[in-house]
N, C-alpha and C positions, 0 to 999 in steps of 0.2 A: 706203676709206669708213669711217670711225669708227663702230664698232658698239657703243661702250661704251653702258652705261645712264647717262642723263643726269639728275643729281639736282639740283634747285634748293631750297637751303636759303632759308627765308623767315623773316625776324626783323625786329623794330622797329628796333633799334640794334645797334651792334657796340662797346659798351663793354666794360669789363675784367669783367664777371660770369661766373660759372660757366657758365651757359647758352651765353652767346656764345663761350667760350674752348673749349667741347667741339666746334664746328664745325671750327677747324683742326686740333685734336688728333686727331680721328677721321680726318679726311682723310688724314692723314699714314700711318695704319695700315690705310686701305681699299686694296682690290686697284686698283691705279691702271690695270691693264690692262682692268679690267671695268667701273669707274665713273669718270664725268667730273662734276666738282662745279662749281656755280653758286651764288652768293648774291646776293640782293637785300635791301637794307635801307634804312629811311625816315628815320630821324632820326641826323643826324651829330654825333658828339661830338668834341671835340678830343682827348680822351684815348682812343683807340679801337685796334681790333687788325686793321685793314684789312690793313695790311702782313703780319701773321701769315697771314691767310687766303690771300693772294695768294703769299706764300712757300709754301704748302701746295699751291699748284697749282689753288687755287680762283678762277674768274673773278668778281669782285665788282662790282655796280653799285649806284648809289644813286638812288632816287626820292624826292626830298624831300617829307616829309609829317609832319604831326601825327598825334596819336591819332585823332581823329575824322575827320581827312582821308583816313585809310587807306581807308574805305569808298568813297571817289571814285577809288581807284587800281585798281579791278577791270580796267578796259580796259588799263592800261599792263602790268600784270602778265600778263594774257592775252596781250597782243602779245608780251611778252618770251619767253613759254612757247612761242608758235607760232615765232617768229622763232629760237629756238635748238634748237627740237625736243626739249624737256624730256619726259621720260619719267615722272618722279615729283616730286611737290612734298612737301617735308619742312619742316614749319612748326614754330616754336618759340615758346612763350608766348602768351597769349591774343590780344593784337591780331593777330598775323601769322596765328594760327590761324583767328580769325573771317574775315580776308580770304582765306585759301587756300580755305575752304569756300564763300565767295561766288564765287570765281573758278571753283571745281568746278562750280558750277550752269551756268555758260555753255559750258565745255569739259569733255569726257570726258577726265580725268586722275586717276590714283590719288593720294590725300591720305594722307599720314602727318603724325602731329602728336605732338609731345614736350611733355609737361607736366611742369614742373619743380617746381611749388608745389601745396600744398593750395588747394582754391578759397575757402575762406573768408578768405583773404588778399588777394584781390584787391577792387578798388574796383567799385563796383555796376555801372558801365557794362560793363567788361570781364568781370565776372561774369555779368551776364544775357547779354550777346551770346556769351559761351562756352557758357552753358547752352542757349541756343535754337537753336544751329547744331551743336552738338557731334556729333549722330549723322550729319551730312553729311560723312563722312570714311571712310577705309577702315581704318586702324589708329591708335589712340591709344596712344602709349607711356608709361608712368608710370615715373618714375625711382625710384620707392620704393612698397612696399606701403601707406603711409599715403597717398600721392597717388593710388594706385589705389582706395583705399577712399573718398577724397574724390570722385573722379569718380563712382563708383557712388552716393553719397549725394545728390549735387548735380545729377546729370543729371535732367531731366524724364522722360526714359524711361531705364530700366536700361541703361547700356551692354553689360551682359552678357546682355542678352536675346537668346534664340536666334533665328536667322532674320534677323536685322538686318544690315545692312551693316557695321556698325562691330565691330572687334574690339578688345580691350584686351590690351596686353602689358606686363608689368612687365620693363624692361631697367634694371638698376642702373647709375648713372653709375661710369666707370672711368678710371684714370691709367696712362699708360704707365711700368710699374714698372722699366722698364730705363733710362729717362731720370731719372726721379725716384728717385735713390739718394742716400743721405747723402754728401756731400764729406768724403773722409777727410784728416785733416791729418798731413803728414809733416814730417821734419826740415828739408827745403828748400823746401817747398811742398805744394800740396793737389791733389787730382784727384779728379773725380767718378768713383765705381765704373763707372759705365755706360760711360765712356770708356776704360776699361781692361778691363773684364770682358765686353763685347760685347752684343749687343741680342737675346737669345734671344726675348724677348716680341713682337719686332717680326717674327721670322722672317728676320733679315737675314743671319744667319751671321756671317762674318768681316767684312762690311760694318759690322756694329755696332761695330767695333773702329776704324773710319776716323774720325779727326777732320780736318775740312776747313775751309778758308777759308769764311767767310761775311761778306760785306762787308768783307774785308780784316782781320778780328778773328779771329786764330788763335791756338792753344796751342802752337805750335812752339817747340822748344828750352826746353820747361818741365820742369825737374827735378823729380823726386819719388823720394827715396831709398827710402823705405819707407812702407807703408800698412797699415791693419788688413785683416785676412783676411776674405774673404767668398766666396760661391759663385762660383768662376771667378776669383777673384782671386789676387794674390800673385805675378804675372808680373813679370819684371825689365823695367825702362824704361831705354833707353839714350838719350843725347842725340845728335842727328845735326845736321849743318848744314842739311839740308833737312827736318827735321821730326823725329817721334818714331819709334821702332821696337819694336814689341811681338812679341816672339819671332821676329824676322825680318821682320815685317810691317812696312813702312815706310808712315809717315803723312805725308804733306806737304801742300802746297798742290794742291788737286784741284778739279775741277768749276767752276773760275772762280766761286767764290762761291756755286754753287748749292745746296750742302750736299746732305744726304741724307735720306731719310725718317726722322723721329723724333729727329734729332740737335739738340740745344738748344746754341747757343753760350754759352760761360761768359764773363762780363763782369765779372771782378773784376781788379783790379790797378792799373797805372799809367795815367794819362790819356795816351791815345796822341796826342790832338792837342794836347796842353798837357803836354808833359812836365816842365816847370818846376813844375807845379801837382799836385805827386805826394801820396802818402798820408802825408808827414811834416807836411803843414799842411792837415788836412782843415778842411771848413767846420762850424761849430757849429749844431747843432740846439737845444741848451740853453744858455742863459748860466750865468755862475758863479751867479747868484742862484737857478737852477732854473727860469727861465722857459723854456717851450717856444717856439722860433722857426720861420717856415715856411722850408723848405729851398730857398733861392733863391741864385742866382748872387752876389747882392750879399753874402749871409753868407758865402760862400767867400772873397770878396775882402776883406771886412772881417777876416777871420782871418789874412791874409798879413802876417807880420812880428809877429805877436802870438800865438804858440802858446799854446793854451789846454788843460790837462790834461783838460778835461771836453768838448772838441771832438767834433763828430759829422759824419758824411759826409752829405752831402744827396743827394736823389735826382737833382738835377741833376748832381752831380759823378760820380754813378755811371754814368750813361748811357754814357760813353764810356770805361768801365773795360774793360781786357783783362788776362788772366793773364799776368804775367811774373815770373821768379824774382827779380828786383831789389827788388819790393814786398814789404811784409809778407805772410806767407802766412795770417795768422789774421784774419777779418773781425772778430772781438772787438777786436782791437787798432785796425782802422780805426774802430770805433764808441767806441773809449775804454772798453771794457767790461773789467774785470779778467780776466785768463785764467781764473782758478778761480771766477768768478762762475756761478751758473745764470741761464738766460734762459727766460722764458716768454713765448710769442709768439703772433700769430694773424696771418692774411692775409685781408683782407676789404675789400670797398666799404663805406665808412662810412655805413651806411643805418641807419635806425631799428630794423629788425628784428634788427639784431645786438646791440643794446643795449650798446654799448661804454662809455656812462657806468657802467654796471654793472661792466664788465670792469675799468675804473680803480678803482672802489671796492674790489672784491675783490683787485686788485693792491696797494692801500694797506693792506688788512688783513693781506696776506701779508707785506708789508715791516715790519709791527709784530714779527712774529716771525722772519723771514729778511731782515734789512735789507741783505744783500749781494746780494739777487736784483735781476735787471734784467728789463724788459718792453720787448718789441719788436713795434710795429704796422706791417705793411707794407700799404699801401694808400692810399686818399683817398676823399673823397666829401663829401655836404653836412653832417655832422657833424663835420668835421675841426677847424674852429675851436672848436666847443664843448668838444671832448674836450682840445685844447690848453690851453683857459683852465681847464678842471678840473684838469688836471695841474699848471698853473703855480700855482694857488691852494693846491694841497696842499703845496708846497714840496719835493717829491721828483723835481722835474724832471730831476735828474741820473740818476734810474734809469730813465727812460722814453726810448725811441728811436722816433721817428715818420720812417720813411725814405721814405714817399710810394710811388707806384706804381712797381713794378719788373717789367721785363719778364722777368727772370731771378729767381725767388724760391728756387731751389734753395740758393744759398750762404746765404741767411737762414734757410730751414728746417733747415739743416744745423748752425747753431749754437744751435737751439732744443732745451731739455730737456723743455718741456711745451707742448703745443698747448691753449691755454685758449679755449673758446667758451662765450658766455653768450646764445646767440640765442634769441629767442622763438619764431621759426618758420623752418623750412629745408625745402628739398626733399630732395636728397642731396648735401651740400657737397663740391664738388670741392677746394677748398683743403685742407680736412681730409684727404681721402684722399692728396693730395699730401704732406702732413706725415707721415702714417703711413708712406708709401712711403719717406720718408726718416728712417726710425725716430725718430719722435717720437711718444711716448705722449699721448693725449687725455684731457682733463678739460673735460668738457661738459655743458650741459644736454640733456635729452632731447628735442630738438626735431626735428620732422619725421622724416626718415630716419636721423638720428644714431644712434637706437636700434637701427637694422638693420645698422649698421656696427660698433659699439663693443659687445663683451661685457664687462659690468661687472665689472672686478676682473682682466681679462686683457689688453686694449690700453690700458686706462685706466679711469676712474671717470665715472659719470654721476649727475645729480641731476635731478629733476623740474623743469620750467620755471621754477615759481615758487618752488622751494626752492634757488635758486642760491647762497645763502650757504655750503651744505655743500662748493662746490667749493674754498673756502679751504682746509678740513681736507685735502682729497685732494691739492691742491697741495703742502701742507706735508709730507704723508706721502711724496710722490714725492721731494721736495726732501732730505728726511732720510734716505732710504733709497736709495742709489746702485745697489744690487743689485737692488731691486724696479724702479727707474727703466729700468734696463739690459734687465731681463727684459721689461718691457712694451714697451719700444722694438722689441725683436726681435719680439716677438708682434703688434705693430702693423703692422710691415712683411709679416709673413708671412699675415696676414688679409688684406691688400689684395692681395698676389700671388695668393693662392687664390681671392678671391671678387670682387675688383673691379679686375681688370686690364683695360687698354684693348683688349688682344686678345680678350678674352672678349666685352666690350661691342660691338666692331665685328663680331663674328662674329654677334652675335645681331640686330643692325640690318640686316646684309646678308640674313640670313634673311627679315626683315619685308619689304625692298625685294623679294626674289625672290618673295614671297607675293603682292605686290600687281600684279606684271607678269605673272605665269605665267597 
């Protein structure tokens, strides 16, 4: 009989936001022998992470519903809990939080809620629904001190009040620092340090050195003659017909595509399904006139037989890429970015809170002083067309690269020299932590928990939210001083490893789980 603790993650949708991505990422690090995870979601988006949850061992089910319709899903959620024998409900974001508390009125079950944003940023319905029901749960997890303060200021009753049921815990978001390592470029190829140096953060030991088949996309026969030194790195790699060998540890096709905990397959290289469409003829995202175009298959087809020195790889073409020695080893070349050019980038859902129109404005000001700089945006969303139009009108389209949503962001983070954020508000941004773990210093507004991550002058530079124009000077300073940039890059990773690791985060979450079922 399975005696594992069954945890149900409850969330409105499974898009590619930070809160959503944390569910599969934490599941990979949780003690799988002790916990069994399920997930219910209610709004299905075409661009989702359902496969990532399932790949992390989470059983996922959809109960179709809109926002207000969630209030009528109490019975279905209750029946799911009873059928599966769920021990703990862990809800994320206000709508799912409200629903979990309504379910908790009908059945006796511990409820944990993670708050990812400050309350003043929610619409009136979710705000008041959250506020009136907030005390009807066992533990509320705040991802930053600012979010915790928001809970206290906006609750009708003080959530810190003694004698009440609700306990508030601050558990800062984390990233898997052994997976999110900067890809190091060598003479014949590149390799992610995590795939060479092991997975100490996961506690996997030598298993962290394994590189396995995942959906038949493997890194076997992938030569790297030399790479930068790092903790635990510098080991020789030999090519073998059946895979790679690291100091006698043979790494071949294993687990029949199941992979291992914490492993992220690297998908950069030649198109496996269409070898004739290789990196020598990538599809353009920017026309010769500087106009930004959407990355579609037709863009790729239009570029065949008409090589364009300003061509760009589209997100469509990158989806089936695998690492092979015969392709160019440098993603800059794939994006037609000169090797010596510096790159300022960001990974984000294109929402209004990110203020990407300001991001582009600052980029244009930086180009006035550093015209060789390139700008990389990874992601998509409702603001995409407006941002593309803004870039097109600027006449500097050749310096901007919008690659769309990417399941594997490590290669893109690894070519960034600065991570620039102009957000108006944040919880504690996962994408920024991932960038820092990949040794990218941050220049950002002091929004939400960002000020709790970045120590001004150490891992990057900060401005007040309304004084974002200061970020231009900070970027110019880093672009002009490679030694300072390198120092801050190392400090950024060290900061995440010490304070924001996934291992630390999961340990604290498991302590919460233990507290509510004991």
